[in-house]
C-alpha positions as CSV (number, residue, x, y, z in Angstrom):
1,X,0.0,0.0,0.0
2,X,2.8,2.4,0.9
3,X,4.3,1.7,-2.6
4,X,1.0,2.6,-4.2
5,X,0.7,5.9,-2.3
6,X,4.3,6.7,-3.1
7,X,3.7,6.1,-6.8
8,X,0.5,8.2,-6.8
9,X,2.3,11.0,-5.0
10,X,5.1,10.9,-7.5
11,X,2.7,10.9,-10.5
12,X,0.5,13.7,-9.1
13,X,3.4,16.1,-9.5
14,X,3.5,15.7,-13.3
15,X,2.3,18.7,-15.2
16,X,1.5,19.2,-18.9
17,X,4.6,21.5,-19.2
18,X,6.8,18.8,-17.7
19,X,5.4,16.2,-20.1
20,X,6.1,18.5,-23.1
21,X,9.6,19.1,-21.9
22,X,10.2,15.4,-21.4
23,X,8.9,14.6,-24.9
24,X,11.2,17.3,-26.4
25,X,14.2,15.6,-24.6
26,X,13.2,12.2,-25.8
27,X,12.7,13.4,-29.4
28,X,16.1,15.2,-29.4
29,X,17.8,12.0,-28.0
30,X,16.1,9.9,-30.7
31,X,17.2,12.2,-33.5
32,X,20.8,12.1,-32.1
33,X,20.7,8.3,-31.9
34,X,19.4,8.1,-35.5
35,X,22.1,10.5,-36.7
36,X,24.8,8.4,-35.0
37,X,23.4,5.1,-36.5
38,X,23.4,6.6,-40.0
39,X,26.6,8.8,-40.0
40,X,29.1,6.7,-38.2
41,X,28.5,3.5,-40.3
42,X,28.6,5.5,-43.5
43,X,31.9,7.0,-42.4
44,X,33.2,3.6,-41.4
45,X,32.3,2.2,-44.8
46,X,34.8,4.7,-46.4
47,X,37.6,3.6,-44.1
48,X,39.4,0.3,-43.5
49,X,41.4,-1.4,-40.9
50,X,41.0,-0.9,-37.1
51,X,39.7,2.6,-37.5
52,X,36.6,1.2,-39.3
53,X,36.1,-1.4,-36.6
54,X,36.4,1.2,-33.8
55,X,33.9,3.5,-35.4
56,X,31.4,0.7,-35.8
57,X,31.9,-0.5,-32.2
58,X,31.3,3.0,-30.9
59,X,27.7,3.1,-32.3
60,X,26.0,0.8,-29.7
61,X,28.1,2.3,-26.8
62,X,27.1,5.9,-27.8
63,X,23.4,4.8,-28.2
64,X,23.4,3.2,-24.7
65,X,25.1,6.3,-23.2
66,X,22.4,8.6,-24.8
67,X,19.6,6.4,-23.5
68,X,21.0,6.4,-20.0
69,X,21.5,10.2,-20.1
70,X,18.0,10.7,-21.4
71,X,16.4,8.7,-18.6
72,X,18.5,10.6,-16.0
73,X,17.3,13.9,-17.5
74,X,13.6,12.9,-18.1
75,X,12.8,11.4,-14.7
76,X,13.7,14.6,-12.7
77,X,11.6,16.7,-15.2
78,X,8.5,14.6,-14.6
79,X,8.9,13.7,-10.9
80,X,10.3,15.7,-8.0
81,X,13.7,14.0,-7.4
82,X,13.1,12.9,-3.8
83,X,14.2,9.5,-2.5
84,X,10.6,8.3,-2.0
85,X,9.5,9.4,-5.5
86,X,12.6,7.7,-7.2
87,X,12.0,4.5,-5.2
88,X,8.3,4.4,-6.3
89,X,9.0,5.1,-10.0
90,X,11.9,2.7,-10.4
91,X,10.1,0.1,-8.4
92,X,7.1,0.3,-10.6
93,X,9.3,0.1,-13.7
94,X,11.1,-2.9,-12.3
95,X,7.7,-4.7,-11.8
96,X,6.5,-3.8,-15.3
97,X,9.7,-5.2,-16.9
98,X,9.6,-8.3,-14.7
99,X,6.1,-9.4,-15.4
100,X,5.1,-7.9,-18.8
101,X,8.5,-7.9,-20.6
102,X,10.3,-10.9,-19.1
103,X,11.8,-12.1,-22.3
104,X,12.6,-8.6,-23.5
105,X,14.2,-7.7,-20.2
106,X,16.3,-10.9,-20.4
107,X,17.6,-9.8,-23.9
108,X,18.0,-6.3,-22.7
109,X,20.2,-7.3,-19.7
110,X,22.2,-9.6,-22.0
111,X,22.6,-6.7,-24.4
112,X,24.1,-4.6,-21.6
113,X,26.4,-7.4,-20.8
114,X,27.3,-7.7,-24.5
115,X,28.3,-4.0,-24.6
116,X,30.4,-4.4,-21.5
117,X,32.2,-7.7,-22.3
118,X,32.1,-7.2,-26.1
119,X,32.1,-10.8,-27.3
120,X,31.4,-9.4,-30.7
121,X,31.3,-5.9,-32.2
122,X,30.1,-4.3,-35.4
123,X,32.5,-5.5,-38.1
124,X,33.2,-8.9,-36.5
125,X,32.5,-12.1,-38.4
126,X,30.7,-14.4,-36.0
127,X,28.9,-17.8,-36.1
128,X,25.9,-18.4,-33.8
129,X,23.8,-21.6,-34.1
130,X,25.1,-22.3,-37.6
131,X,24.5,-18.8,-38.9
132,X,27.7,-17.0,-40.1
133,X,28.0,-13.4,-41.0
134,X,29.3,-9.9,-40.3
135,X,27.8,-8.0,-37.3
136,X,26.1,-5.0,-38.9
137,X,24.6,-3.4,-35.8
138,X,24.1,-4.1,-32.1
139,X,20.9,-3.0,-30.4
140,X,19.9,-3.1,-26.8
141,X,17.9,-6.3,-27.4
142,X,19.5,-8.0,-30.5
143,X,22.3,-7.9,-33.0
144,X,22.0,-8.0,-36.7
145,X,24.4,-10.0,-38.9
146,X,24.7,-10.0,-42.7
147,X,25.5,-13.4,-44.1
148,X,27.7,-14.1,-47.1
149,X,24.5,-14.4,-49.2
150,X,23.5,-10.9,-48.1
151,X,20.8,-12.1,-45.8
152,X,20.1,-10.1,-42.6
153,X,19.7,-12.3,-39.5
154,X,18.5,-10.9,-36.1
155,X,20.1,-12.6,-33.1
156,X,18.7,-11.8,-29.6
157,X,21.5,-11.2,-27.1
158,X,19.8,-13.7,-24.7
159,X,21.3,-16.5,-26.9
160,X,24.6,-15.6,-25.3
161,X,23.5,-17.3,-22.0
162,X,23.5,-20.8,-23.4
163,X,24.9,-20.8,-27.0
164,X,28.4,-21.2,-28.3
165,X,29.7,-18.2,-30.2
166,X,32.6,-18.3,-32.7
167,X,34.3,-15.0,-33.5
168,X,36.5,-15.0,-36.6
169,X,38.4,-11.7,-36.2
170,X,37.5,-10.6,-32.7
171,X,37.6,-6.8,-33.2
172,X,40.6,-6.9,-35.6
173,X,41.0,-6.9,-39.4
174,X,42.7,-10.3,-39.3
175,X,40.4,-13.1,-40.4
176,X,41.9,-16.5,-41.3
177,X,40.4,-18.1,-44.3
178,X,40.8,-21.8,-45.4
179,X,40.5,-23.2,-48.9
180,X,40.1,-27.0,-48.9
181,X,40.7,-29.5,-51.6
182,X,41.1,-33.3,-52.0
183,X,43.7,-34.9,-54.3
184,X,44.5,-38.3,-55.5
185,X,47.0,-39.8,-53.1
186,X,49.7,-40.7,-55.7
187,X,51.8,-37.5,-55.8
188,X,54.7,-35.7,-54.2
189,X,53.2,-34.2,-51.0
190,X,56.1,-32.0,-50.1
191,X,56.2,-30.5,-53.6
192,X,52.4,-29.8,-53.6
193,X,52.7,-28.1,-50.2
194,X,55.4,-25.9,-51.5
195,X,53.5,-25.0,-54.7
196,X,50.3,-24.3,-52.7
197,X,52.2,-22.1,-50.3
198,X,53.6,-20.1,-53.2
199,X,50.1,-19.8,-54.7
200,X,48.8,-18.2,-51.5
201,X,51.6,-15.6,-51.5
202,X,51.0,-14.9,-55.2
203,X,47.3,-14.1,-54.5
204,X,46.9,-10.2,-54.6
205,X,44.4,-10.4,-51.8
206,X,46.8,-12.1,-49.4
207,X,48.0,-10.2,-46.3
208,X,51.6,-11.4,-46.7
209,X,52.9,-10.3,-43.3
210,X,50.5,-12.8,-41.6
211,X,51.2,-16.5,-41.4
212,X,50.6,-18.7,-44.4
213,X,50.1,-22.4,-43.7
214,X,49.4,-25.4,-45.9
215,X,48.4,-28.6,-44.0
216,X,47.8,-32.1,-45.4
217,X,46.0,-35.1,-43.9
218,X,45.5,-38.6,-45.3
219,X,41.9,-39.6,-46.0
220,X,40.5,-42.9,-47.0
221,X,40.3,-42.0,-50.7
222,X,42.9,-39.3,-51.0
223,X,44.9,-36.4,-49.4
224,X,43.1,-33.4,-47.9
225,X,44.9,-30.1,-48.2
226,X,43.9,-26.9,-46.3
227,X,45.4,-23.6,-47.6
228,X,45.3,-21.1,-44.8
229,X,45.9,-17.4,-45.1
230,X,44.6,-13.9,-44.2
231,X,42.9,-11.7,-46.8
232,X,43.6,-7.9,-46.8
233,X,40.2,-7.3,-45.3
234,X,37.7,-9.7,-43.8
235,X,35.1,-8.6,-46.4
236,X,37.3,-10.1,-49.1
237,X,37.1,-13.6,-47.7
238,X,34.9,-15.0,-50.5
239,X,37.0,-13.8,-53.5
240,X,40.1,-14.7,-51.5
241,X,39.1,-18.3,-51.0
242,X,37.8,-18.5,-54.6
243,X,41.2,-17.2,-55.9
244,X,43.1,-19.7,-53.8
245,X,40.9,-22.6,-55.0
246,X,41.3,-21.6,-58.6
247,X,45.1,-21.3,-58.3
248,X,45.3,-24.7,-56.5
249,X,43.2,-26.3,-59.3
250,X,45.5,-24.8,-61.9
251,X,48.5,-26.2,-60.1
252,X,46.9,-29.7,-60.0
253,X,46.2,-29.5,-63.7
254,X,49.7,-28.5,-64.5
255,X,51.1,-31.3,-62.3
256,X,48.7,-33.9,-63.7
257,X,47.2,-34.7,-60.3
258,X,43.5,-35.5,-60.2
259,X,41.3,-33.5,-57.8
260,X,38.7,-35.6,-55.9
261,X,35.2,-34.1,-55.3
262,X,33.6,-34.0,-51.9
263,X,31.0,-36.7,-52.6
264,X,33.9,-39.1,-53.6
265,X,35.6,-38.3,-50.3
266,X,32.5,-39.1,-48.4
267,X,32.1,-42.5,-50.1
């Protein structure tokens, strides 16, 4: 009962002028958030490297900061900032979130944790529950990723509580890519490894100061090669892998070594 009376007393102090002032603050904050969400990604799109990643990562942090400042500004405008009034208002907000928006509140809290721990940031290439793509934006409730097929997927932050997350570049512009191929086992393995390594370095998209590795493993029907390297930018991963695959296929043709298709390997 005391909580009801405290809430009624707090709400009774709200005037029409205070409501208009609060609406003006909220509208200004919304416009500022909209401008940040449009301008910073547009600017980041014209840049490369870590500067681009830092700009993209600053968007959700700035949005959260603006939201918090807006709440701090609006509440004293509407309600006399006494201890009793603040306790009544925030207590009522807590009950509303707890009962009416349980799932949303769960994702919201996870979103705050995400912004603090930063398991992924805009510009990161992540895989969650079999979905792989670049993080385009991070909201308070969910993140959006764009897949290699240009499909937008919305991932609620609450999935972080019980789902494995793979982050390919983890806030950097270094993303290892792997081109796989299977060859007939009758060939000089050491020579093929050397030729494939040279092919990776010869690719114009290769970041040559990062490690280049060629591994080989014996399979039941042939030899499995994995050509590992880093493209100049994570966004070049598809043409990078395609180029490595094409170069490796040309080497096999020149050496007279038969490539084995994936269905043949499975059999």
